[in-house]
C-alpha positions as CSV (number, residue, x, y, z in Angstrom):
1,M,-0.1,-228.0,42.5
2,T,0.5,-226.6,46.0
3,R,-0.8,-223.1,46.5
4,V,1.7,-220.9,48.3
5,A,1.7,-217.3,49.7
6,I,4.6,-215.1,50.6
7,M,4.0,-212.6,53.4
8,G,6.4,-209.6,53.5
9,A,7.4,-210.1,49.8
10,T,9.5,-206.9,49.3
11,G,12.9,-208.0,50.8
12,Y,16.0,-209.6,49.3
13,S,15.3,-213.1,50.7
14,A,11.7,-212.9,49.5
15,L,12.9,-212.0,46.0
16,E,15.2,-215.1,45.9
17,L,12.3,-217.2,47.2
18,L,10.0,-216.0,44.4
19,K,12.6,-216.7,41.8
20,I,13.1,-220.3,43.1
21,L,9.3,-220.9,43.4
22,L,8.7,-219.6,39.9
23,R,10.7,-222.6,38.5
24,H,9.1,-225.1,40.9
25,P,6.9,-227.5,38.9
26,E,4.6,-228.2,41.8
27,V,3.9,-224.6,43.1
28,E,1.3,-222.0,42.3
29,I,2.1,-218.6,43.9
30,T,-1.3,-217.2,44.7
31,T,-0.5,-214.2,47.0
32,V,2.2,-211.8,47.9
33,T,1.7,-209.3,50.7
34,S,3.1,-206.0,51.8
35,R,1.9,-202.9,53.7
36,Q,2.9,-200.7,50.8
37,E,0.1,-198.4,49.7
38,N,-1.9,-198.7,46.4
39,N,-1.1,-202.4,45.9
40,P,1.8,-202.0,43.5
41,H,2.6,-204.8,41.1
42,I,5.4,-207.1,42.4
43,A,7.5,-206.1,39.4
44,M,7.5,-202.5,40.6
45,V,9.3,-203.6,43.7
46,H,11.4,-206.3,42.1
47,P,11.9,-205.3,38.5
48,T,13.7,-208.6,37.7
49,L,10.3,-210.3,38.0
50,A,8.8,-208.3,35.2
51,G,7.0,-210.7,32.8
52,R,7.5,-213.7,35.1
53,I,4.7,-213.3,37.6
54,D,1.5,-211.2,37.4
55,L,0.6,-210.4,41.0
56,K,0.0,-207.3,43.0
57,L,1.2,-206.8,46.5
58,E,-1.7,-206.8,48.9
59,D,-2.1,-205.8,52.5
60,L,-3.9,-208.9,53.8
61,G,-4.4,-210.4,57.2
62,P,-3.4,-214.0,58.0
63,I,-6.9,-215.4,57.7
64,A,-7.3,-214.1,54.2
65,V,-3.8,-215.3,53.2
66,A,-4.5,-218.8,54.6
67,S,-7.7,-219.0,52.6
68,R,-5.6,-218.7,49.4
69,A,-2.7,-220.9,50.3
70,E,-1.8,-224.3,51.8
71,C,1.7,-223.2,52.7
72,V,2.7,-219.7,53.7
73,F,6.3,-218.4,53.7
74,S,6.5,-215.7,56.3
75,C,9.2,-213.2,55.4
76,L,8.0,-210.8,58.0
77,P,10.5,-209.1,60.4
78,H,11.5,-210.4,63.8
79,G,8.9,-209.5,66.4
80,V,6.1,-209.4,63.8
81,S,5.9,-213.1,62.7
82,H,4.9,-214.3,66.2
83,T,1.8,-212.1,66.1
84,I,0.8,-213.4,62.7
85,V,1.8,-217.1,62.6
86,P,-0.6,-218.4,65.2
87,H,-3.5,-217.1,63.1
88,L,-2.1,-218.8,60.0
89,L,-1.8,-222.1,61.8
90,D,-5.3,-221.9,63.3
91,A,-6.6,-221.3,59.8
92,G,-5.1,-224.6,58.6
93,A,-2.0,-223.3,56.8
94,R,1.5,-224.8,57.1
95,V,4.2,-222.2,57.7
96,V,7.9,-221.7,56.9
97,D,8.9,-218.7,59.0
98,F,12.0,-216.7,58.0
99,S,12.2,-214.6,61.2
100,A,14.0,-215.6,64.4
101,D,10.6,-215.7,66.3
102,Y,10.5,-219.5,66.4
103,R,14.1,-220.5,66.3
104,L,14.9,-220.3,70.1
105,P,14.0,-222.9,72.6
106,D,11.7,-220.9,74.9
107,A,10.0,-217.6,75.4
108,E,12.5,-216.5,78.2
109,T,15.5,-216.9,75.9
110,Y,13.7,-215.0,73.2
111,Q,12.8,-212.1,75.5
112,N,16.4,-211.9,76.8
113,W,17.9,-211.6,73.3
114,Y,15.2,-209.8,71.4
115,G,13.9,-207.5,74.2
116,Q,10.2,-208.3,73.9
117,K,7.7,-210.8,75.1
118,H,6.9,-213.7,72.8
119,N,3.3,-213.6,71.7
120,D,3.1,-217.3,70.9
121,P,4.9,-219.5,73.3
122,K,2.7,-222.5,72.5
123,H,3.8,-222.7,68.9
124,L,7.4,-221.7,69.9
125,G,7.6,-225.0,71.7
126,E,6.2,-226.9,68.7
127,A,8.2,-225.4,65.9
128,V,10.8,-227.5,64.1
129,Y,14.2,-226.0,63.4
130,G,14.4,-226.0,59.6
131,L,17.9,-227.2,58.9
132,P,17.3,-230.3,56.7
133,E,20.8,-231.7,57.1
134,L,20.2,-232.2,60.8
135,F,16.4,-232.4,61.3
136,R,15.0,-233.8,58.0
137,D,12.7,-236.4,59.6
138,A,11.1,-233.8,62.0
139,I,10.6,-231.3,59.2
140,A,8.6,-233.5,56.9
141,P,5.4,-233.7,59.1
142,A,5.8,-230.2,60.7
143,Q,3.1,-227.6,60.6
144,L,5.6,-224.8,61.5
145,V,9.2,-224.7,60.4
146,A,11.6,-222.1,61.8
147,N,13.9,-221.3,58.9
148,P,17.5,-221.0,60.3
149,G,19.5,-217.7,60.3
150,C,22.2,-217.3,57.7
151,Y,25.1,-217.1,60.1
152,P,23.9,-220.1,62.2
153,T,23.6,-222.2,59.0
154,S,27.2,-221.6,58.1
155,A,28.4,-222.3,61.7
156,I,26.2,-225.2,62.5
157,L,26.9,-227.1,59.2
158,A,30.6,-226.6,59.8
159,L,30.7,-227.8,63.4
160,A,27.9,-230.3,64.0
161,P,29.5,-233.3,62.4
162,L,32.8,-232.9,64.3
163,L,31.0,-232.3,67.6
164,Q,28.8,-235.3,67.1
165,A,31.8,-237.5,66.3
166,G,33.6,-236.2,69.5
167,L,36.5,-234.9,67.5
168,I,36.4,-231.3,68.8
169,S,35.6,-230.0,72.2
170,P,32.2,-228.2,72.8
171,N,34.1,-225.7,74.9
172,D,36.0,-222.6,73.8
173,L,34.6,-222.5,70.2
174,I,35.4,-219.3,68.4
175,I,33.2,-218.5,65.4
176,D,34.3,-215.7,63.2
177,S,31.9,-214.8,60.3
178,K,32.0,-212.3,57.5
179,S,28.8,-211.4,55.6
180,G,27.9,-209.3,52.6
181,I,25.7,-206.2,53.0
182,S,22.5,-207.9,51.9
183,G,22.5,-209.8,55.2
184,A,21.4,-206.5,56.8
185,G,18.2,-206.5,54.8
186,R,16.8,-204.0,52.3
187,T,15.7,-201.3,54.7
188,P,18.1,-198.4,54.5
189,K,20.5,-197.9,57.5
190,L,23.4,-195.7,58.1
191,T,25.8,-198.6,58.6
192,T,24.9,-200.1,55.2
193,H,24.9,-196.7,53.4
194,F,27.4,-197.1,50.5
195,P,29.9,-194.4,51.7
196,E,29.8,-195.8,55.2
197,C,30.5,-199.5,54.3
198,N,32.4,-199.4,51.0
199,E,36.1,-200.2,51.3
200,S,35.6,-200.9,55.0
201,V,35.4,-204.0,57.1
202,S,33.8,-203.8,60.6
203,A,32.8,-206.1,63.4
204,Y,29.4,-205.5,64.9
205,N,27.2,-206.6,67.9
206,V,30.3,-208.2,69.5
207,G,29.2,-210.5,72.3
208,R,25.5,-209.7,71.8
209,H,24.6,-210.8,68.3
210,R,21.2,-212.5,68.4
211,H,22.3,-215.5,66.4
212,T,24.5,-216.6,69.3
213,P,21.9,-218.4,71.3
214,E,20.6,-220.0,68.1
215,I,24.0,-221.4,67.2
216,T,24.8,-222.6,70.7
217,H,21.3,-224.2,71.3
218,V,21.3,-226.2,68.0
219,L,25.0,-227.3,68.4
220,S,24.3,-228.3,72.0
221,T,21.3,-230.4,70.8
222,T,23.5,-232.0,68.2
223,A,26.5,-232.6,70.4
224,G,24.5,-233.9,73.3
225,S,26.3,-231.6,75.7
226,E,26.4,-227.9,76.4
227,V,28.3,-225.9,73.8
228,E,30.2,-222.7,74.7
229,A,31.0,-220.4,71.8
230,V,32.1,-216.8,71.1
231,F,30.5,-215.6,67.9
232,T,31.7,-212.4,66.1
233,P,30.1,-211.2,62.9
234,H,31.7,-208.8,60.4
235,L,30.3,-206.7,57.6
236,I,32.2,-207.0,54.3
237,P,31.7,-204.6,51.4
238,M,30.2,-207.1,49.0
239,D,26.6,-207.8,48.0
240,R,26.2,-211.3,49.3
241,G,27.8,-214.4,50.8
242,I,29.1,-215.6,54.2
243,L,32.5,-217.0,55.1
244,T,32.8,-218.5,58.5
245,T,36.0,-219.7,60.2
246,A,35.5,-221.7,63.4
247,Y,38.5,-222.3,65.7
248,C,38.2,-225.4,67.8
249,Q,40.1,-227.5,70.4
250,P,40.6,-231.1,69.2
251,V,39.8,-234.0,71.5
252,G,43.0,-236.0,71.7
253,E,45.2,-236.3,68.6
254,V,43.2,-235.8,65.4
255,S,44.5,-235.7,61.8
256,E,43.0,-233.8,58.9
257,D,42.2,-237.1,57.2
258,R,40.1,-238.2,60.2
259,L,38.3,-234.8,60.3
260,F,37.6,-234.9,56.5
261,D,36.4,-238.5,56.9
262,A,33.9,-237.4,59.6
263,L,32.6,-234.5,57.5
264,R,32.3,-236.6,54.3
265,S,30.6,-239.4,56.2
266,F,28.1,-237.0,57.8
267,Y,27.2,-235.3,54.5
268,R,27.5,-238.3,52.1
269,D,23.8,-238.2,51.3
270,Q,23.1,-234.5,51.7
271,P,22.6,-232.8,48.3
272,F,23.6,-229.3,49.2
273,V,26.7,-229.6,51.3
274,R,30.1,-230.0,49.5
275,V,33.1,-231.0,51.6
276,V,36.0,-229.7,49.6
277,D,39.8,-230.0,49.8
278,H,40.6,-226.5,48.8
279,L,39.9,-223.3,50.8
280,P,36.5,-222.2,49.6
281,A,35.5,-218.7,48.6
282,T,32.1,-217.0,48.7
283,K,32.0,-216.8,44.9
284,D,32.2,-220.6,44.8
285,S,28.6,-220.8,46.3
286,L,27.3,-217.5,45.0
287,G,23.8,-217.9,43.5
288,T,23.5,-221.5,44.6
289,N,22.0,-223.5,47.5
290,F,25.4,-225.1,48.3
291,C,27.4,-224.8,51.5
292,D,31.1,-225.5,51.0
293,I,33.1,-226.8,54.0
294,T,36.8,-227.6,54.5
295,V,39.0,-228.3,57.6
296,R,42.6,-227.8,58.6
297,V,44.7,-228.6,61.6
298,V,46.9,-225.6,62.5
299,G,49.1,-226.2,65.6
300,R,46.8,-227.1,68.5
301,R,43.7,-225.9,66.8
302,V,41.2,-227.3,64.3
303,L,39.9,-224.8,61.8
304,V,36.7,-225.4,60.0
305,I,35.8,-223.1,57.2
306,S,32.5,-222.8,55.5
307,C,30.9,-220.5,52.9
308,L,27.4,-220.0,51.4
309,D,25.1,-217.5,49.8
310,N,23.3,-215.9,52.6
311,L,20.2,-215.2,50.6
312,I,19.8,-218.8,49.2
313,K,21.4,-221.5,51.4
314,G,21.2,-219.0,54.2
315,A,17.5,-218.2,53.6
316,A,15.3,-218.9,50.6
317,G,17.0,-222.1,49.3
318,T,16.8,-223.8,52.7
319,A,13.2,-222.7,52.9
320,V,12.4,-224.4,49.7
321,Q,14.2,-227.5,50.9
322,N,12.0,-227.5,53.9
323,F,8.9,-227.0,51.7
324,N,9.9,-229.9,49.5
325,L,10.3,-232.2,52.6
326,M,7.0,-231.0,54.0
327,Y,5.1,-231.8,50.8
328,G,6.9,-235.0,49.8
329,F,8.7,-233.5,46.7
330,P,12.3,-234.4,45.9
331,E,14.4,-232.3,48.1
332,A,16.4,-230.7,45.3
333,T,13.3,-229.7,43.3
334,A,13.8,-226.2,41.8
335,L,17.2,-225.8,43.6
336,R,19.6,-227.0,40.9
């Protein structure tokens, strides 16, 4: 059994992670942390876990957490993880980090987009981007895995195969994404207050969303050339799910059959990507670790459409995929 800890266990993604790990035959959850006072039982924060796990939330430092676990899932906020993770690594733990603190290529890019200095540039340069469909071999031996963002997962999985095959141009990519309210996290905010967001659709952070450099960096790495993309996220009044439509310029004459062949070839041995003929909907992947992808040629544009559950394939499910690869378990363990 592998002993694991979850730091920052009160959020939506942490709840999904706990539910998955509770059915993992090779995992013992030893520790869940939070800064909440009086060490409440985890079921007081997540009532759905009542009778399924008997742990209290504790306010523990990284050294204490690492003493209890071989692998730590850090669900701490952006800007906090990079102050904690180096101590976990120094204490011998392996880490899967849910924040954006280790996803970007360098400290300067991080500071430009997140408005603060990176506390751990050494490990930033060593972290492996945790998208198994692209970086499986590098994830397996990693000490620190940067779990991808939910929006980037939907965009990168849709576009990487076609860029790598040279079927679409790396220039002038337009990525339009729509996400459920849970993507904004559990902390109350005016924009996610029910009367503000119900029966309303809105774009946000246009031209400055922090997932933009993550998307362009990973796609550029995959394509082997610099990718230029405009990314626009939208808030949709539903609990969960992401639907992404990417508008691309084809390279030469390409048919839908050729595009589908490239996608199916790329994902032939990937257990959690489904290339589908129909137009997928968020309910198709709701509650699963699947990403559904399709493609269309419309006039002079190639449209690639993907959807996934932002809390599972966009967060906790991919984290468990990464964990399984790191510890040599079958990749789909606890995820089907």
